[in-house]
C-alpha positions as CSV (number, residue, x, y, z in Angstrom):
1,M,46.1,56.0,125.1
2,F,49.0,54.4,126.9
3,G,51.1,55.0,123.9
4,V,50.0,58.6,123.4
5,G,50.4,59.3,127.1
6,A,53.9,57.8,127.3
7,G,54.7,59.7,124.1
8,I,53.6,63.0,125.5
9,I,55.7,62.5,128.7
10,S,58.7,61.3,126.7
11,L,58.6,64.2,124.2
12,A,58.0,66.7,127.0
13,L,61.1,65.4,128.8
14,D,63.0,65.4,125.5
15,G,62.0,69.0,125.1
16,I,63.1,70.0,128.6
17,A,66.3,68.0,128.2
18,G,67.0,69.7,124.8
19,L,66.4,73.2,126.3
20,I,68.8,72.4,129.1
21,I,71.4,70.8,126.9
22,F,71.4,73.7,124.5
23,G,71.9,76.1,127.4
24,L,74.7,74.0,128.7
25,L,76.5,73.9,125.4
26,V,76.3,77.7,125.0
27,R,77.6,78.1,128.6
28,Y,80.4,75.5,128.8
29,L,81.7,75.0,125.3
30,P,83.3,77.4,122.9
31,P,80.8,78.5,120.2
32,K,82.5,76.5,117.4
33,S,82.6,73.4,119.6
34,A,79.0,73.7,120.5
35,G,78.1,74.2,116.8
36,Y,80.2,71.2,115.8
37,W,78.3,69.0,118.4
38,I,75.0,70.2,117.0
39,L,76.3,69.4,113.5
40,I,77.1,65.9,114.7
41,T,73.6,65.4,116.1
42,T,72.0,66.7,112.9
43,T,74.2,64.4,110.7
44,G,73.3,61.6,113.1
45,S,69.7,62.2,112.3
46,F,70.6,61.0,108.8
47,L,72.1,57.8,110.2
48,M,68.9,57.2,112.1
49,M,67.1,57.0,108.8
50,L,69.3,54.1,107.7
51,Q,66.8,51.7,109.4
52,C,65.5,51.8,105.8
53,G,61.9,52.5,106.8
54,L,61.7,49.3,108.7
55,G,59.8,50.8,111.7
56,P,56.3,51.2,110.1
57,T,57.0,48.4,107.7
58,V,57.7,45.9,110.5
59,A,54.7,47.2,112.5
60,R,52.4,46.8,109.5
61,E,53.7,43.3,108.6
62,V,53.4,42.0,112.2
63,G,50.0,43.7,112.6
64,Q,48.7,41.9,109.5
65,T,50.4,38.6,110.3
66,R,49.2,38.2,113.8
67,I,45.6,37.8,112.8
68,P,44.6,34.1,113.5
69,E,44.8,32.8,109.9
70,N,48.4,34.1,109.4
71,Q,50.0,33.5,112.9
72,T,52.0,30.4,111.7
73,H,54.2,32.8,109.6
74,L,55.3,34.9,112.6
75,P,58.6,33.0,113.4
76,Q,59.7,33.5,109.8
77,L,58.9,37.2,110.0
78,F,60.9,37.5,113.3
79,G,63.9,35.9,111.6
80,T,63.5,38.3,108.6
81,V,63.5,41.3,110.9
82,R,66.6,40.1,112.7
83,Q,68.5,39.7,109.4
84,A,67.3,43.1,108.2
85,F,68.6,44.9,111.2
86,A,72.0,43.2,111.0
87,F,72.2,44.7,107.5
88,V,71.3,48.1,108.9
89,V,74.2,48.0,111.4
90,V,76.7,47.4,108.5
91,L,75.1,50.2,106.5
92,V,75.4,52.6,109.4
93,A,79.1,51.8,109.9
94,V,79.9,52.4,106.2
95,V,77.9,55.6,105.9
96,A,79.3,57.0,109.2
97,V,82.9,56.6,107.8
98,A,81.9,58.3,104.5
99,L,80.1,61.2,106.2
100,Y,83.1,62.0,108.4
101,F,85.7,62.0,105.7
102,F,83.6,63.8,103.1
103,Y,81.9,66.4,105.3
104,L,82.5,66.5,109.1
105,Q,86.3,66.4,108.9
106,G,86.3,69.5,106.8
107,A,84.0,71.3,109.2
108,A,86.2,70.3,112.1
109,K,89.4,71.5,110.4
110,N,87.9,74.9,109.8
111,S,87.0,75.1,113.5
112,N,90.4,73.9,114.8
113,L,88.9,70.9,116.7
114,G,91.6,68.5,115.9
115,R,91.3,64.7,116.3
116,S,88.7,64.9,118.9
117,S,86.2,65.6,116.2
118,A,86.6,62.0,114.8
119,A,86.3,60.4,118.2
120,A,83.1,62.3,119.0
121,W,81.5,61.4,115.7
122,F,82.3,57.7,115.8
123,F,81.1,57.4,119.4
124,Y,77.9,59.0,118.3
125,A,77.5,56.8,115.3
126,A,78.0,53.7,117.5
127,G,75.2,55.0,119.7
128,V,72.9,55.3,116.6
129,A,73.6,51.7,115.6
130,M,72.7,50.4,119.0
131,N,69.6,52.6,119.2
132,L,68.4,51.1,115.9
133,Q,68.9,47.6,117.2
134,G,66.8,48.4,120.3
135,Q,64.1,50.0,118.1
136,G,64.1,46.9,115.9
137,R,62.8,44.9,118.9
138,L,60.2,47.4,119.8
139,F,58.8,47.7,116.3
140,I,57.7,44.1,116.7
141,M,55.8,45.1,119.9
142,D,54.2,47.9,118.0
143,G,52.8,45.4,115.5
144,F,51.2,43.5,118.4
145,G,49.4,46.7,119.5
146,E,51.9,47.1,122.5
147,V,52.6,50.7,121.4
148,G,54.5,53.3,123.4
149,W,57.2,51.3,125.0
150,E,59.9,53.0,123.0
151,K,58.7,56.2,124.6
152,V,58.7,54.7,128.1
153,F,62.4,53.7,127.6
154,R,63.2,57.2,126.3
155,I,61.9,58.7,129.5
156,F,64.5,56.8,131.5
157,F,67.4,57.0,129.2
158,T,66.9,60.7,128.3
159,T,67.0,61.4,132.0
160,F,70.2,59.4,132.3
161,G,71.8,61.2,129.3
162,L,70.8,64.6,130.5
163,A,72.3,64.0,134.0
164,A,75.5,62.6,132.5
165,I,75.9,65.5,130.1
166,W,75.3,68.0,132.8
167,I,77.9,66.5,135.1
168,A,80.4,66.1,132.2
169,L,80.1,69.7,130.9
170,R,80.3,71.2,134.4
171,A,83.5,69.1,134.9
172,G,85.0,70.6,131.7
173,A,84.4,67.7,129.3
174,N,84.6,68.2,125.5
175,V,82.6,66.8,122.6
176,V,84.4,63.4,122.9
177,A,82.8,62.8,126.3
178,L,79.4,63.8,124.9
179,G,79.8,61.2,122.2
180,A,80.8,58.5,124.7
181,I,77.8,59.3,126.9
182,Y,75.5,58.9,123.9
183,A,77.0,55.5,123.1
184,V,76.6,54.2,126.6
185,Q,73.0,55.6,126.8
186,N,72.0,53.7,123.7
187,A,73.8,50.5,124.6
188,L,71.6,50.4,127.8
189,F,68.5,51.1,125.7
190,W,69.3,48.2,123.4
191,L,69.6,45.8,126.3
192,A,66.5,47.0,128.0
193,A,64.4,46.8,124.8
194,A,65.5,43.3,124.0
195,R,64.7,42.2,127.6
196,K,61.2,43.8,127.5
197,V,60.2,42.1,124.2
198,H,61.3,38.7,125.4
199,M,59.3,39.1,128.6
200,A,56.2,40.7,127.1
201,L,56.0,38.5,124.0
202,P,57.4,35.0,124.6
203,A,56.4,34.1,121.0
204,T,59.2,36.3,119.7
205,R,61.7,33.8,121.1
206,V,60.7,31.3,118.3
207,I,62.6,32.4,115.3
208,A,62.7,30.7,111.9
209,P,64.8,31.4,108.8
210,P,63.1,33.8,106.4
211,A,61.0,32.4,103.6
212,P,62.6,32.8,100.1
213,G,62.4,36.4,99.1
214,Q,60.9,37.5,102.4
215,L,63.9,39.7,103.4
216,V,64.0,41.3,99.9
217,K,60.3,42.0,100.1
218,L,60.6,43.5,103.6
219,M,63.5,45.8,102.5
220,H,61.7,46.7,99.4
221,Q,58.6,47.8,101.4
222,G,60.9,49.7,103.8
223,S,62.7,51.4,101.0
224,K,59.6,53.3,100.1
225,I,59.6,54.8,103.6
226,L,63.3,55.3,103.5
227,F,62.8,57.4,100.4
228,L,60.2,59.4,102.3
229,N,62.6,59.8,105.2
230,L,65.4,61.0,103.0
231,G,63.1,63.6,101.5
232,G,62.0,64.6,105.0
233,F,65.6,64.9,106.1
234,A,66.4,67.1,103.1
235,V,63.4,69.3,103.8
236,T,63.9,69.6,107.6
237,Y,67.7,69.6,108.1
238,F,69.2,70.9,104.9
239,G,68.8,74.4,106.4
240,V,71.3,73.6,109.1
241,F,74.0,72.9,106.6
242,V,73.1,76.1,104.7
243,V,73.5,78.1,107.9
244,Q,76.9,76.5,108.6
245,S,78.2,77.2,105.1
246,R,76.6,80.7,104.7
247,F,76.5,82.2,108.2
248,G,79.3,80.2,110.0
249,L,79.5,77.4,112.6
250,A,78.6,79.7,115.5
251,A,75.2,80.5,113.9
252,V,74.2,76.8,113.9
253,T,73.3,76.8,117.6
254,P,70.5,79.4,117.6
255,F,69.1,78.2,114.3
256,S,69.1,74.6,115.5
257,A,67.4,75.7,118.8
258,M,64.5,77.1,116.8
259,L,64.5,73.9,114.7
260,K,64.3,71.8,117.8
261,V,61.3,73.8,119.2
262,G,59.4,73.3,116.0
263,L,60.2,69.6,115.7
264,L,59.2,69.0,119.3
265,L,55.8,70.6,118.8
266,A,55.3,68.6,115.6
267,A,56.4,65.4,117.2
268,V,53.9,65.8,120.1
269,A,51.1,66.7,117.6
270,T,51.7,63.6,115.4
271,L,51.8,61.2,118.3
272,L,48.1,60.2,117.8
273,P,48.3,59.1,114.2
274,Q,51.5,57.3,114.8
275,M,50.2,55.4,117.8
276,L,47.1,54.5,115.7
277,Y,49.3,53.1,112.9
278,P,49.2,49.4,113.9
279,Y,45.5,49.5,114.7
280,V,44.8,50.9,111.2
281,A,46.9,48.1,109.7
282,T,45.0,45.4,111.7
283,A,41.6,46.9,110.9
284,W,42.5,47.1,107.2
285,A,43.6,43.4,107.2
286,S,40.3,42.5,108.8
287,N,38.4,44.5,106.1
288,D,36.9,46.9,108.7
289,R,36.9,50.0,106.5
290,D,34.6,52.0,108.9
291,R,37.1,51.6,111.7
292,C,40.0,52.7,109.4
293,R,38.0,55.9,108.6
294,R,37.4,56.6,112.2
295,Y,41.1,56.3,113.1
296,Y,41.9,58.5,110.1
297,L,39.6,61.3,111.1
298,M,40.6,61.0,114.7
299,G,44.3,61.3,113.8
300,V,43.9,64.4,111.5
301,A,41.7,66.3,114.0
302,G,43.8,65.4,117.0
303,A,47.1,66.2,115.4
304,V,46.2,69.6,113.9
305,G,44.3,70.7,117.0
306,L,47.0,69.8,119.4
307,F,49.7,71.6,117.3
308,M,47.6,74.8,117.3
309,V,47.0,74.6,121.1
310,M,50.8,74.3,121.7
311,A,52.2,76.6,118.9
312,I,50.1,79.7,119.6
313,P,51.4,80.4,123.2
314,V,54.9,79.5,122.2
315,F,54.8,82.1,119.4
316,L,53.3,84.7,121.7
317,L,56.1,84.2,124.2
318,R,58.9,83.6,121.7
319,E,61.4,86.4,122.6
320,P,61.4,86.0,126.4
321,L,61.6,82.2,125.9
322,F,64.6,82.3,123.6
323,T,66.4,85.0,125.6
324,H,66.0,83.2,128.9
325,W,67.0,79.9,127.3
326,L,70.1,80.9,125.2
327,G,70.9,84.4,126.3
328,K,70.7,87.7,124.4
329,G,71.6,87.6,120.8
330,N,70.5,84.0,120.2
331,Y,66.9,84.6,119.1
332,P,66.6,83.8,115.4
333,G,64.0,86.5,114.7
334,T,60.2,86.7,114.6
335,A,60.0,86.3,110.8
336,T,62.2,83.2,110.9
337,F,60.5,81.6,113.8
338,G,57.0,82.4,112.6
339,A,57.6,81.0,109.1
340,F,59.1,77.9,110.6
341,L,56.0,77.3,112.8
342,V,53.8,77.6,109.6
343,Y,56.0,75.0,108.0
344,E,55.5,72.7,110.9
345,L,51.7,73.1,110.8
346,I,51.8,72.1,107.2
347,Y,54.0,69.1,108.1
348,V,51.7,67.9,110.9
349,H,48.6,68.1,108.7
350,H,50.5,66.2,105.9
351,V,51.6,63.4,108.3
352,A,48.2,63.0,109.9
353,H,46.7,62.4,106.4
354,S,49.4,60.2,105.0
355,T,50.1,57.9,108.0
356,P,46.8,55.9,107.9
357,V,47.2,55.4,104.1
358,L,50.7,54.0,104.6
359,A,49.4,51.7,107.4
360,S,46.6,50.3,105.4
361,M,47.7,50.2,101.7
362,G,51.4,50.8,102.0
363,N,51.2,53.8,99.7
364,A,54.4,55.9,100.2
365,F,53.5,58.7,97.8
366,I,56.8,58.5,96.0
367,L,56.1,61.1,93.4
368,P,55.0,63.9,95.8
369,A,58.0,63.0,98.0
370,T,60.3,63.3,95.0
371,M,58.9,66.7,94.2
372,C,59.3,67.9,97.7
373,G,62.8,66.4,98.2
374,L,64.1,68.0,95.0
375,L,62.4,71.4,95.2
376,T,62.9,72.3,98.9
377,P,66.7,72.1,99.1
378,I,67.0,74.2,96.0
379,L,64.8,76.9,97.5
380,V,66.4,76.7,100.9
381,A,69.8,77.2,99.3
382,L,68.8,80.1,97.1
383,L,66.3,82.2,99.1
384,P,68.7,83.2,101.9
385,A,70.6,85.3,99.3
386,W,67.5,87.6,99.1
387,F,65.7,87.1,102.4
388,G,68.6,86.2,104.8
389,L,67.8,83.7,107.5
390,P,64.0,83.8,107.1
391,G,64.6,82.6,103.5
392,I,65.3,79.1,104.9
393,P,61.9,78.4,106.4
394,L,60.3,80.2,103.5
395,G,62.0,77.9,101.1
396,M,60.7,74.9,103.2
397,I,57.1,76.2,103.0
398,L,57.2,76.8,99.2
399,G,58.9,73.5,98.6
400,V,56.5,71.3,100.6
401,V,53.1,72.9,99.8
402,P,52.6,71.5,96.3
403,A,53.5,67.9,97.3
404,S,51.4,68.2,100.5
405,C,48.3,69.3,98.6
406,I,48.6,66.2,96.4
407,V,49.1,63.9,99.4
408,V,46.2,65.3,101.4
409,W,43.8,65.1,98.5
410,R,44.7,61.5,97.6
411,S,44.7,60.4,101.2
412,W,41.2,61.8,101.7
413,R,40.0,60.0,98.6
414,F,41.6,56.7,99.6
415,M,40.3,56.7,103.2
416,M,36.9,58.3,102.8
417,H,35.6,57.4,99.3
418,Q,36.9,53.9,98.6
419,N,34.5,51.1,99.4
420,T,36.3,48.1,97.9
421,C,39.8,46.8,97.9
422,A,39.7,46.4,94.2
423,S,38.8,50.1,93.6
424,V,41.6,51.1,96.0
425,V,44.2,49.1,94.1
426,F,42.9,50.4,90.8
427,D,43.2,54.0,92.0
428,L,46.7,53.4,93.5
429,V,47.9,51.9,90.2
430,R,46.3,54.8,88.2
431,G,47.8,57.4,90.6
């Protein structure tokens, strides 16, 4: 409950900060500069996924290793995690360079932003790398059941970032200053996270070299989640790039504002199954199947119910909210916003079912993820030609429903109708 409570406060603050920042961007930056900054943050979401799925993987490994019979292996696991995140930093640097020269540079040239576009992007990329380092420390805490501290730190550093951006934009700053603020914000987060882990868990100071093959095994397990995350990025954010190419850079801001509202509601709704993740892993390692099922049902009911409670009033008040927030002419339309909320409901239901299965059996549902990751971008790219802007969330819905049906059905079978480990493994192999 500490983790869920901290998460709700953090996400509420993130939402308020996002609302304010979007308004500040529209007010103080030219439309193309504001659109380019949003393009940077969207592309930066791709960089965040380069942690290679290590978050839930590390939490699960620590949760299953900290039981009494396995505790002697913890120092080796800590050493493995450290090496894995050193690899992640290198990967972020390489991909950031490639993304700028193959995509962002072209978008910046079309908007006449000049060299400042490169500085803004690489400051932001450095911030992502430092953020991932801080998260790497906190993933270990998650595995020990100390969930929610990442959310606590976000409360403080989101407040810091909001205040700094507000001051900078009112003083006439450009996108370079925004990138520098993001880098400083995440450097402080990294330092605070490392300090907290060492204070709360002195055992993490004892680090041993990884066992042979342990790093490869950890990265292999994480790669399954990376694959899911890449599919999720394609499903969720591909529409932003379609808007930029089809409707222009100035149209990115209102569309991304709608996207941010939906993602915020989904993030709050999925807090409960995410915070239950390490507890499911430990219960599964202890062969307590009844407790795993209780966590599973609690997560599904809580996530879907909470999303509905939040989404209904937001939809009913949609036009005055967007008009007051971004000004007239920046509301994406009822059909677009309504379809996007339907997509987010499907997503929340999907995540609530799949998260406990991932925590217990490590099943990443690769085949459904592949279906969704391939089908959705195609539909999102094609449907706007016939339906305009609403075609983007419509393509997301049509692309995700077939895969989600498979995931929900299999998750229910695994969690509710499997009685032995052997039968679960047999079903996983057969599936």
